[in-house]
VMD Tcl script that builds the backbone (N, CA, C; Angstrom):
set m [mol new atoms 267]
animate dup $m
set s [atomselect $m all]
$s set {name element resname resid chain x y z} {
  {N N MET 1 A -41.727 25.728 -9.530}
  {CA C MET 1 A -42.182 24.455 -10.044}
  {C C MET 1 A -43.703 24.428 -10.075}
  {N N ASN 2 A -44.268 24.140 -11.227}
  {CA C ASN 2 A -45.714 24.120 -11.364}
  {C C ASN 2 A -46.265 22.724 -11.612}
  {N N GLY 3 A -45.507 21.690 -11.322}
  {CA C GLY 3 A -45.930 20.326 -11.599}
  {C C GLY 3 A -47.006 19.834 -10.651}
  {N N ARG 4 A -47.485 18.645 -10.940}
  {CA C ARG 4 A -48.493 17.982 -10.098}
  {C C ARG 4 A -47.809 17.342 -8.900}
  {N N ARG 5 A -48.526 17.282 -7.818}
  {CA C ARG 5 A -47.991 16.700 -6.580}
  {C C ARG 5 A -48.421 15.232 -6.488}
  {N N TYR 6 A -47.878 14.429 -7.402}
  {CA C TYR 6 A -48.260 13.028 -7.541}
  {C C TYR 6 A -47.204 12.099 -6.956}
  {N N ARG 7 A -47.672 10.956 -6.511}
  {CA C ARG 7 A -46.818 9.825 -6.144}
  {C C ARG 7 A -47.567 8.562 -6.546}
  {N N ILE 8 A -46.823 7.460 -6.696}
  {CA C ILE 8 A -47.416 6.162 -7.028}
  {C C ILE 8 A -47.232 5.219 -5.853}
  {N N ILE 9 A -48.310 4.501 -5.514}
  {CA C ILE 9 A -48.172 3.430 -4.530}
  {C C ILE 9 A -48.581 2.122 -5.202}
  {N N PRO 10 A -47.783 1.070 -5.020}
  {CA C PRO 10 A -48.125 -0.228 -5.587}
  {C C PRO 10 A -49.088 -0.976 -4.662}
  {N N CYS 11 A -49.984 -1.739 -5.253}
  {CA C CYS 11 A -50.940 -2.527 -4.473}
  {C C CYS 11 A -51.041 -3.912 -5.103}
  {N N THR 12 A -50.706 -4.937 -4.354}
  {CA C THR 12 A -50.747 -6.298 -4.893}
  {C C THR 12 A -52.173 -6.825 -4.939}
  {N N ALA 13 A -52.382 -7.816 -5.785}
  {CA C ALA 13 A -53.695 -8.458 -5.885}
  {C C ALA 13 A -54.074 -9.100 -4.551}
  {N N GLU 14 A -53.110 -9.630 -3.844}
  {CA C GLU 14 A -53.390 -10.271 -2.553}
  {C C GLU 14 A -54.010 -9.284 -1.573}
  {N N VAL 15 A -53.496 -8.060 -1.556}
  {CA C VAL 15 A -54.045 -7.041 -0.663}
  {C C VAL 15 A -55.473 -6.707 -1.062}
  {N N LEU 16 A -55.696 -6.513 -2.358}
  {CA C LEU 16 A -57.042 -6.186 -2.820}
  {C C LEU 16 A -58.039 -7.292 -2.486}
  {N N VAL 17 A -57.656 -8.534 -2.715}
  {CA C VAL 17 A -58.552 -9.657 -2.439}
  {C C VAL 17 A -58.811 -9.782 -0.941}
  {N N SER 18 A -57.785 -9.617 -0.125}
  {CA C SER 18 A -57.975 -9.758 1.327}
  {C C SER 18 A -58.932 -8.703 1.872}
  {N N LEU 19 A -58.946 -7.517 1.261}
  {CA C LEU 19 A -59.856 -6.467 1.714}
  {C C LEU 19 A -61.309 -6.749 1.323}
  {N N CYS 20 A -61.501 -7.595 0.338}
  {CA C CYS 20 A -62.849 -7.863 -0.185}
  {C C CYS 20 A -63.441 -9.180 0.288}
  {N N LYS 21 A -62.691 -9.986 1.016}
  {CA C LYS 21 A -63.192 -11.284 1.468}
  {C C LYS 21 A -64.173 -11.128 2.620}
  {N N PRO 22 A -65.179 -12.018 2.660}
  {CA C PRO 22 A -66.101 -11.983 3.793}
  {C C PRO 22 A -65.405 -12.526 5.042}
  {N N GLY 23 A -66.008 -12.299 6.144}
  {CA C GLY 23 A -65.455 -12.779 7.406}
  {C C GLY 23 A -65.903 -11.868 8.527}
  {N N PRO 24 A -65.396 -12.122 9.708}
  {CA C PRO 24 A -65.785 -11.264 10.823}
  {C C PRO 24 A -65.307 -9.838 10.580}
  {N N PRO 25 A -66.013 -8.874 11.131}
  {CA C PRO 25 A -65.574 -7.475 10.974}
  {C C PRO 25 A -64.143 -7.308 11.485}
  {N N ARG 26 A -63.394 -6.496 10.757}
  {CA C ARG 26 A -61.998 -6.269 11.130}
  {C C ARG 26 A -61.722 -4.777 11.203}
  {N N LEU 27 A -60.830 -4.443 12.074}
  {CA C LEU 27 A -60.339 -3.074 12.161}
  {C C LEU 27 A -59.004 -3.046 11.441}
  {N N LEU 28 A -58.933 -2.274 10.351}
  {CA C LEU 28 A -57.679 -2.159 9.613}
  {C C LEU 28 A -56.924 -0.926 10.098}
  {N N GLN 29 A -55.663 -1.118 10.360}
  {CA C GLN 29 A -54.841 -0.022 10.849}
  {C C GLN 29 A -53.555 0.022 10.038}
  {N N VAL 30 A -53.167 1.211 9.614}
  {CA C VAL 30 A -51.896 1.374 8.904}
  {C C VAL 30 A -50.794 1.377 9.949}
  {N N THR 31 A -49.905 0.397 9.845}
  {CA C THR 31 A -48.833 0.284 10.824}
  {C C THR 31 A -47.499 0.816 10.304}
  {N N GLU 32 A -47.373 0.937 8.965}
  {CA C GLU 32 A -46.152 1.488 8.368}
  {C C GLU 32 A -46.516 2.239 7.091}
  {N N ASN 33 A -45.761 3.248 6.784}
  {CA C ASN 33 A -45.880 4.004 5.535}
  {C C ASN 33 A -47.268 4.611 5.310}
  {N N PRO 34 A -47.794 5.337 6.272}
  {CA C PRO 34 A -49.115 5.934 6.071}
  {C C PRO 34 A -49.078 7.002 4.976}
  {N N LEU 35 A -50.220 7.185 4.325}
  {CA C LEU 35 A -50.353 8.247 3.326}
  {C C LEU 35 A -50.719 9.536 4.041}
  {N N PRO 36 A -50.460 10.672 3.410}
  {CA C PRO 36 A -50.868 11.945 4.016}
  {C C PRO 36 A -52.390 12.016 4.164}
  {N N GLU 37 A -52.836 12.770 5.130}
  {CA C GLU 37 A -54.271 12.915 5.414}
  {C C GLU 37 A -55.048 13.406 4.196}
  {N N ASP 38 A -54.438 14.266 3.381}
  {CA C ASP 38 A -55.151 14.839 2.236}
  {C C ASP 38 A -54.974 14.040 0.937}
  {N N ALA 39 A -54.407 12.841 1.003}
  {CA C ALA 39 A -54.151 12.034 -0.199}
  {C C ALA 39 A -55.449 11.720 -0.935}
  {N N GLN 40 A -55.426 11.954 -2.237}
  {CA C GLN 40 A -56.579 11.694 -3.101}
  {C C GLN 40 A -56.144 10.805 -4.262}
  {N N VAL 41 A -56.991 9.841 -4.630}
  {CA C VAL 41 A -56.698 8.984 -5.773}
  {C C VAL 41 A -56.905 9.781 -7.060}
  {N N VAL 42 A -55.907 9.750 -7.916}
  {CA C VAL 42 A -55.993 10.409 -9.213}
  {C C VAL 42 A -56.425 9.386 -10.261}
  {N N ARG 43 A -55.782 8.227 -10.233}
  {CA C ARG 43 A -56.146 7.123 -11.125}
  {C C ARG 43 A -55.434 5.864 -10.662}
  {N N ALA 44 A -55.864 4.747 -11.216}
  {CA C ALA 44 A -55.222 3.465 -10.939}
  {C C ALA 44 A -55.126 2.699 -12.247}
  {N N THR 45 A -54.073 1.934 -12.383}
  {CA C THR 45 A -53.875 1.140 -13.585}
  {C C THR 45 A -53.188 -0.161 -13.203}
  {N N TYR 46 A -53.445 -1.198 -13.980}
  {CA C TYR 46 A -52.834 -2.494 -13.729}
  {C C TYR 46 A -51.544 -2.616 -14.522}
  {N N SER 47 A -50.487 -3.056 -13.862}
  {CA C SER 47 A -49.209 -3.308 -14.520}
  {C C SER 47 A -49.036 -4.817 -14.659}
  {N N ALA 48 A -49.260 -5.334 -15.886}
  {CA C ALA 48 A -49.104 -6.769 -16.124}
  {C C ALA 48 A -47.648 -7.191 -15.928}
  {N N GLU 49 A -46.733 -6.303 -16.263}
  {CA C GLU 49 A -45.310 -6.596 -16.120}
  {C C GLU 49 A -44.934 -6.888 -14.671}
  {N N ARG 50 A -45.545 -6.123 -13.745}
  {CA C ARG 50 A -45.230 -6.282 -12.319}
  {C C ARG 50 A -46.307 -7.068 -11.572}
  {N N ASP 51 A -47.456 -7.295 -12.209}
  {CA C ASP 51 A -48.610 -7.968 -11.617}
  {C C ASP 51 A -49.099 -7.248 -10.361}
  {N N ILE 52 A -49.206 -5.914 -10.469}
  {CA C ILE 52 A -49.710 -5.098 -9.374}
  {C C ILE 52 A -50.579 -3.969 -9.933}
  {N N VAL 53 A -51.381 -3.406 -9.063}
  {CA C VAL 53 A -52.142 -2.212 -9.399}
  {C C VAL 53 A -51.320 -1.015 -8.931}
  {N N LEU 54 A -51.143 -0.062 -9.828}
  {CA C LEU 54 A -50.417 1.161 -9.494}
  {C C LEU 54 A -51.448 2.257 -9.254}
  {N N VAL 55 A -51.429 2.814 -8.061}
  {CA C VAL 55 A -52.383 3.857 -7.701}
  {C C VAL 55 A -51.642 5.188 -7.651}
  {N N VAL 56 A -52.098 6.138 -8.462}
  {CA C VAL 56 A -51.511 7.475 -8.468}
  {C C VAL 56 A -52.303 8.323 -7.478}
  {N N ILE 57 A -51.596 8.905 -6.519}
  {CA C ILE 57 A -52.255 9.751 -5.521}
  {C C ILE 57 A -51.656 11.155 -5.581}
  {N N GLU 58 A -52.421 12.099 -5.057}
  {CA C GLU 58 A -51.983 13.490 -5.024}
  {C C GLU 58 A -52.114 14.011 -3.605}
  {N N SER 59 A -51.148 14.819 -3.193}
  {CA C SER 59 A -51.178 15.424 -1.869}
  {C C SER 59 A -50.395 16.727 -1.905}
  {N N GLU 60 A -50.867 17.716 -1.186}
  {CA C GLU 60 A -50.160 18.989 -1.087}
  {C C GLU 60 A -48.799 18.823 -0.414}
  {N N SER 61 A -48.611 17.743 0.341}
  {CA C SER 61 A -47.346 17.545 1.048}
  {C C SER 61 A -46.235 17.006 0.140}
  {N N PHE 62 A -46.581 16.546 -1.072}
  {CA C PHE 62 A -45.579 16.040 -2.002}
  {C C PHE 62 A -44.941 17.190 -2.778}
  {N N LYS 63 A -43.675 17.043 -3.081}
  {CA C LYS 63 A -43.014 18.012 -3.953}
  {C C LYS 63 A -43.575 17.840 -5.362}
  {N N PRO 64 A -43.732 18.935 -6.103}
  {CA C PRO 64 A -44.276 18.843 -7.462}
  {C C PRO 64 A -43.388 18.020 -8.399}
  {N N VAL 65 A -44.045 17.348 -9.353}
  {CA C VAL 65 A -43.371 16.592 -10.400}
  {C C VAL 65 A -43.701 17.285 -11.717}
  {N N ASN 66 A -42.690 17.702 -12.437}
  {CA C ASN 66 A -42.908 18.401 -13.700}
  {C C ASN 66 A -43.386 17.449 -14.789}
  {N N GLU 67 A -44.134 17.980 -15.733}
  {CA C GLU 67 A -44.614 17.195 -16.855}
  {C C GLU 67 A -43.432 16.557 -17.568}
  {N N GLY 68 A -43.553 15.272 -17.861}
  {CA C GLY 68 A -42.484 14.539 -18.536}
  {C C GLY 68 A -41.538 13.836 -17.588}
  {N N ASP 69 A -41.532 14.220 -16.300}
  {CA C ASP 69 A -40.684 13.553 -15.312}
  {C C ASP 69 A -41.372 12.281 -14.811}
  {N N VAL 70 A -40.578 11.361 -14.316}
  {CA C VAL 70 A -41.102 10.112 -13.765}
  {C C VAL 70 A -41.725 10.394 -12.397}
  {N N ILE 71 A -42.930 9.890 -12.180}
  {CA C ILE 71 A -43.598 10.064 -10.884}
  {C C ILE 71 A -42.933 9.135 -9.872}
  {N N PRO 72 A -42.462 9.661 -8.735}
  {CA C PRO 72 A -41.813 8.813 -7.726}
  {C C PRO 72 A -42.790 7.816 -7.094}
  {N N TRP 73 A -42.236 6.696 -6.692}
  {CA C TRP 73 A -43.006 5.662 -5.997}
  {C C TRP 73 A -42.855 5.846 -4.497}
  {N N LEU 74 A -43.918 5.523 -3.780}
  {CA C LEU 74 A -43.887 5.466 -2.321}
  {C C LEU 74 A -43.917 4.003 -1.903}
  {N N PRO 75 A -43.397 3.685 -0.733}
  {CA C PRO 75 A -43.566 2.312 -0.237}
  {C C PRO 75 A -45.042 2.065 0.061}
  {N N SER 76 A -45.469 0.827 -0.136}
  {CA C SER 76 A -46.870 0.485 0.138}
  {C C SER 76 A -47.175 0.665 1.617}
  {N N PRO 77 A -48.341 1.235 1.939}
  {CA C PRO 77 A -48.755 1.254 3.345}
  {C C PRO 77 A -48.928 -0.188 3.833}
  {N N VAL 78 A -48.532 -0.445 5.051}
  {CA C VAL 78 A -48.669 -1.777 5.640}
  {C C VAL 78 A -49.886 -1.764 6.550}
  {N N LEU 79 A -50.806 -2.696 6.286}
  {CA C LEU 79 A -52.035 -2.777 7.073}
  {C C LEU 79 A -51.979 -3.963 8.007}
  {N N SER 80 A -52.522 -3.790 9.194}
  {CA C SER 80 A -52.729 -4.929 10.087}
  {C C SER 80 A -54.224 -4.997 10.357}
  {N N ALA 81 A -54.734 -6.210 10.387}
  {CA C ALA 81 A -56.167 -6.421 10.612}
  {C C ALA 81 A -56.380 -7.032 11.980}
  {N N THR 82 A -57.230 -6.404 12.757}
  {CA C THR 82 A -57.576 -6.901 14.081}
  {C C THR 82 A -59.064 -7.230 14.082}
  {N N PRO 83 A -59.431 -8.477 14.414}
  {CA C PRO 83 A -60.863 -8.795 14.477}
  {C C PRO 83 A -61.559 -7.928 15.519}
  {N N LEU 84 A -62.751 -7.464 15.193}
  {CA C LEU 84 A -63.540 -6.688 16.140}
  {C C LEU 84 A -64.367 -7.656 16.966}
  {N N ILE 85 A -64.311 -7.515 18.257}
  {CA C ILE 85 A -65.088 -8.365 19.155}
  {C C ILE 85 A -66.172 -7.510 19.800}
  {N N VAL 86 A -67.409 -7.907 19.553}
  {CA C VAL 86 A -68.532 -7.178 20.130}
  {C C VAL 86 A -69.055 -7.998 21.304}
  {N N GLU 87 A -69.055 -7.380 22.457}
  {CA C GLU 87 A -69.536 -8.069 23.650}
  {C C GLU 87 A -70.933 -7.581 23.976}
  {N N ASN 88 A -71.774 -8.499 24.368}
  {CA C ASN 88 A -73.122 -8.130 24.804}
  {C C ASN 88 A -73.047 -7.592 26.227}
  {N N PRO 89 A -73.753 -6.463 26.477}
  {CA C PRO 89 A -73.686 -5.900 27.836}
  {C C PRO 89 A -74.432 -6.747 28.852}
}
mol reanalyze $m
mol bondsrecalc $m
mol representation Tube
mol addrep $m
């Protein structure tokens, strides 16, 4: 198999907006469905039909997808945000 090692992850507008809002510093941690360490963004496109951004990623850990085949979807990574508390010494 000589195909690309692609997968698609969906990203809602709510997630994108929450990552861009001002506020206290937060520590974001993936609590479910982490991506592989070597995952690289190939491209992203907006799906008006689903009202989400589809992000195509590539990783050596994915099985190849042949040209013309449907790229499999991955479950969205789940992030939890923990406020960072800085204490004065």
